[in-house]
N, C-alpha and C positions, 0 to 999 in steps of 0.2 A: 618828799615834797607833795605827793598826792596829786600830781598833775596827770591829765589824760586829754589828748587832743588829736585832731586829724589835721594834717598839713595839706592845704589845697594848693593848686598851681600858683606860683609866685610867693609861696609861704617860706619864711625863714624862721627857723627855730634854733635857739641857743640854749644849751644845757651845760652847766658847769657841775661836774661830779663832786668837786670840792673834797670834803672829807668822806664822801661815799654816797652812792645812790643805787637803787634797784631800777633797772631800765630794760624795756623791751620795745621792739618795733615789728610791725607787720602791716601788710596791705589789707585795709579794711574791706576791699571789694573782692567778691568771689569771681567776678567776671572781667574787670578792667585791670590791665597791667599798670604797674607803677614805675615811674622813672624819676629818680631823685639823685642828688649829689650830696654825700655826707662828707664833711671836712672836719678833720680833727686838728686843733691848734693847741700846742702845749701852752699851759698857763705861765704867766710871768711870775706869779706867786702861788705857792701851794698851801693847802690847809684852810682855804676859805670855805665858808658855808656853801652847801649845794644851792644852786639857783637855776631858774628857768625863765625864758622869755620867748615870745613868739609874735611875729607880725607878718603882714602880707604886703608885697609891693605889686602894684598893678602892671599889666603888660605895657600900658602907655607910659608908666613911670620908668620902665627899663628899655623902652624902644629907642634905638638909635643913639644911646648914650650909656656911659658907665654910671650906674646908680650905686651909691654907697649903701651896703646892706649890713655891714658889721664893722664896729670901730671901738677903740678903748673908751670913748666918751659918749657914745650913743647919739652923736650928732646927726642931723638930717633925718631923724626917725629910725636910724639903724639900730640893730640889736647891739648890746654892750658886751664886749669880750675882755677878758683879763690878759691882754697881750698888746704889745706895741705893733699892731697889724691893722690893716684895713682890707675889707673884702668888698669887691664891686661885682655887680651882675649887669648884663646887657642882653637885649634881644636885637640882633642886627640882621637886616635883610641883605641880600646879595647886593654888593656895591657900596654898602655903608662902611665908613671908616671912622674909628675913634682913636684918640691918643691919650696916653697916661704918662706923666712924668714920674720917674723914680728919683727920689732925693738921694744925694751922695751916701754911700754905705748901705743903701737899702737893696733888697732883692725882691723878686716877684715870682708868681706862679700863675700860669694861664691854664684853665681847664675848659675844654670844649665839650658841651653837653650834647649838642645837635649841630648838624651842618658842618661847614668848614670855614676856616679863617687862616689868613697869613699873619704872623706876628713878626714884625721887622723882616718880612720877606720869607720867613720859614713857614711852610704849609703845615697845618694841623687839621685833622678830621674828627669825626664824632668819637668821643671818649679819650682823645689825646690830651696830654698835659705837657707843659713846658716849664722848666725851671729857668729863671732869668737872673743873671748876675752880670755885673760889669756893663750894663746898659744904662743910659741916662733917661731914655724915653722908650715907650712902646707904641708902635702903630699897629692896630688891629684892623685888618681889612677883610670883610666877609665875602665869601663866595659859596657856591652850592655844589660841591663835587659829587655828592651822593643824592642829589635831588631833594635835599632837606629844605625846610622852611626858613632857614636862617640859622644863626648860632646863638648860644647862650654861654658866653665866657664868664668866668669868675676870675678877677684879678686881685691879688693881695700882695702887700710888701711886708717883709719881716726881716729880722736880723739873720745873718748867715748861720748862726748857731742853731736856729730853729728850722732851717731848710733841710729836708731829707737829703742825705748824701751830698750836701753842698761841697764838701771838700773834694769829691770825686768828679764833679761836673766841670766841664770845660767852660771858659768864659763865653758868654752869650747864651744862646738857646740850646736846649737839648730836650729830646722827647723820646718816648719808646717807639720802636719800629712799627707798631700797629695799634689798632684800637685797644682800649682798656684803660681803666682808671689806675693811676699810679699813686 
């Protein structure tokens, strides 16, 4: 594809390997650490041509609400993905609450990048993720258990077949016992 870029804060990059790509990632700064969340979503169709898309969502655009950042149809300026899934991002200050309705038969994943949040009453901290199934709606309430500046959750729904370990997860929320990306 011949692409090369730097992802800045609020940046969302979508790459579809399709029939094959050569890819590498590294921190361009010799002095500043990088904090990013990389999400792999299995495609609905295989064998498509490789493709690339990148956009940036401002802090204001994500502050206090769930902002659509990836979808099958690219609506609302989101990057386009080859799957029946939607990915949202938010920056929530302590005390902020947002809700997301899951349509029947849909599942979700919440990933906390920084700070802390409760999801339907279940506490999550930095790096925690939660698989959601059997819920009609999600209520995310931000708090700051580690003195963090708020949270940056990503919420997406997809079919059970694409959820990692979906068959082994109990109804409702589950998450690992400590920090770490799942």
